[in-house]
TIDREN-205768 format. One record per residue (C-alpha): residue in one letter; x, y, z. Coordinates in steps of 0.2 Angstrom, whole numbers, padded with zeros to 4 digits, always signed. Layout:
! TIDREN-205768
AXYZ;...
! end
This chain:
! TIDREN-205768
X+0342+0173+0205;X+0356+0165+0195;X+0354+0169+0176;X+0354+0156+0162;X+0361+0158+0145;X+0360+0147+0130;X+0375+0139+0121;X+0376+0129+0105;X+0387+0114+0102;X+0389+0105+0085;X+0385+0086+0086;X+0392+0072+0075;X+0375+0069+0067;X+0376+0087+0059;X+0364+0095+0070;X+0366+0109+0083;X+0362+0106+0101;X+0356+0120+0111;X+0361+0120+0130;X+0353+0131+0143;X+0367+0134+0156;X+0368+0142+0173;X+0384+0144+0183;X+0387+0146+0202;X+0393+0162+0208;X+0405+0154+0220;X+0413+0137+0223;X+0407+0124+0210;X+0402+0107+0219;X+0401+0097+0202;X+0391+0097+0186;X+0372+0092+0183;X+0363+0088+0168;X+0344+0093+0169;X+0332+0084+0157;X+0317+0094+0153;X+0298+0090+0154;X+0287+0086+0140;X+0284+0104+0135;X+0303+0107+0133;X+0314+0120+0141;X+0300+0130+0149;X+0301+0144+0162;X+0299+0130+0175;X+0314+0121+0169;X+0325+0137+0168;X+0320+0140+0186;X+0326+0123+0191;X+0342+0125+0182;X+0345+0142+0191;X+0340+0134+0207;X+0354+0120+0206;X+0367+0133+0201;X+0362+0143+0216;X+0366+0127+0226;X+0384+0127+0219;X+0381+0115+0203;X+0386+0120+0186;X+0370+0115+0177;X+0366+0112+0159;X+0349+0107+0151;X+0351+0100+0133;X+0336+0104+0122;X+0330+0087+0117;X+0319+0093+0104;X+0332+0102+0094;X+0331+0091+0079;X+0314+0097+0076;X+0318+0115+0079;X+0308+0116+0095;X+0313+0123+0112;X+0297+0123+0121;X+0278+0122+0119;X+0267+0136+0126;X+0250+0135+0133;X+0242+0137+0116;X+0250+0121+0110;X+0238+0106+0113;X+0242+0090+0122;X+0241+0080+0105;X+0256+0091+0098;X+0266+0088+0114;X+0262+0070+0114;X+0268+0069+0095;X+0284+0077+0100;X+0288+0065+0114;X+0285+0050+0103;X+0299+0056+0092;X+0311+0054+0105;X+0323+0039+0104;X+0335+0031+0116;X+0349+0035+0103;X+0345+0054+0102;X+0344+0056+0121;X+0361+0047+0124;X+0369+0058+0110;X+0362+0074+0118;X+0366+0070+0136;X+0384+0063+0131;X+0386+0081+0123;X+0381+0089+0139;X+0393+0078+0150;X+0407+0082+0138;X+0402+0101+0139;X+0404+0099+0158;X+0420+0090+0157;X+0427+0104+0146;X+0423+0116+0160;X+0435+0106+0171;X+0421+0094+0178;X+0425+0077+0171;X+0421+0070+0189;X+0406+0073+0200;X+0393+0073+0186;X+0375+0069+0190;X+0359+0069+0180;X+0341+0074+0185;X+0325+0073+0175;X+0307+0078+0176;X+0292+0070+0168;X+0298+0063+0151;X+0315+0070+0156;X+0315+0058+0171;X+0312+0044+0160;X+0326+0049+0149;X+0338+0051+0164;X+0335+0034+0170;X+0338+0027+0153;X+0355+0037+0153;X+0359+0030+0170;X+0357+0013+0164;X+0369+0016+0149;X+0382+0028+0156;X+0394+0028+0171;X+0389+0044+0181;X+0389+0048+0199;X+0370+0049+0203;X+0353+0051+0196;X+0337+0059+0202;X+0320+0057+0193;X+0303+0065+0196;X+0288+0058+0189;X+0297+0046+0177;X+0284+0037+0167;X+0285+0024+0153;X+0288+0011+0166;X+0279-0004+0158;X+0273+0004+0141;X+0287+0015+0133;X+0284+0033+0129;X+0290+0031+0111;X+0293+0016+0100;X+0312+0019+0101;X+0313+0022+0120;X+0314+0006+0131;X+0301+0004+0145;X+0310+0008+0161;X+0306-0009+0169;X+0318-0016+0155;X+0333-0005+0160;X+0330-0004+0179;X+0342-0018+0183;X+0356-0010+0173;X+0356+0007+0183;X+0375+0011+0186;X+0373+0024+0200;X+0363+0029+0215;X+0345+0032+0210;X+0332+0043+0219;X+0315+0042+0211;X+0301+0054+0217;X+0282+0051+0213;X+0265+0057+0217;X+0252+0045+0223;X+0239+0056+0214;X+0248+0054+0197;X+0234+0048+0186;X+0248+0044+0173;X+0259+0032+0183;X+0250+0019+0193;X+0257+0015+0210;X+0259-0003+0207;X+0270+0001+0192;X+0281+0012+0203;X+0282-0003+0216;X+0287-0015+0202;X+0300-0003+0195;X+0307-0001+0213;X+0308-0019+0216;X+0317-0022+0199;X+0329-0008+0202;X+0335-0016+0218;X+0343-0029+0208;X+0355-0016+0200;X+0367-0018+0215;X+0367+0001+0218;X+0358+0012+0231;X+0340+0016+0227;X+0327+0026+0235;X+0309+0028+0228;X+0298+0040+0237;X+0279+0042+0235;X+0270+0058+0241;X+0252+0054+0245;X+0244+0071+0242;X+0254+0075+0226;X+0250+0074+0208;X+0261+0072+0192;X+0269+0090+0194;X+0269+0091+0213;X+0258+0107+0211;X+0245+0101+0223;X+0256+0100+0238;X+0269+0114+0240;X+0275+0106+0256;X+0279+0090+0247;X+0287+0099+0233;X+0298+0108+0245;X+0303+0092+0253;X+0306+0083+0236;X+0318+0098+0231;X+0328+0096+0247;X+0329+0077+0245;X+0335+0079+0228;X+0348+0092+0233;X+0354+0081+0247;X+0355+0066+0236;X+0368+0074+0225;X+0377+0081+0240;X+0379+0064+0247;X+0383+0054+0231;X+0393+0067+0221;X+0409+0069+0231;
! end
């Protein structure tokens, strides 16, 4: 398995952004920014970063909670604490941190062929980025906050969907209790007005984390890889 490492870059707001990085062993296809789930840069996120690197992508995951000194929440941390942390996210901080990650990739010689992928709250943040920045492709998994924003300073996705600037693949589980199917349908319909390629896929036996259906999880992983292969050339 490709190993990850952590780097730190200084931001103009005076904070230090931590980045979890994994590099391919051979030819580099391009660069991917991975935005983490609600519990931060967990072992699951590090495995995804490694997995994309093994597929040939120089991959970097910014720690979006770094301003509060948090990298991840463990099993002992309750949902209320995690929810409070999520509600501190802002559109400005997400764009600042992802901009720094894209600059880091550019400094490695990858100014072109850059994409972004996000899971859970990271999926929400990735779609906000895709509506505000010119990148090559975006994949989101379980992106919530469709009609009701995740925090007071993050927009609901329905408000930014028509502004998406790149091909978007959205993956959802129909058994996700947090994101109603009708909200997903409305988001898909609105995103079609963006004038870019969009594909929203719902898996009937899958919940928010795709854990209930390993076959669907495997198919979603292949679909995400193929999306970047197709659009980041």
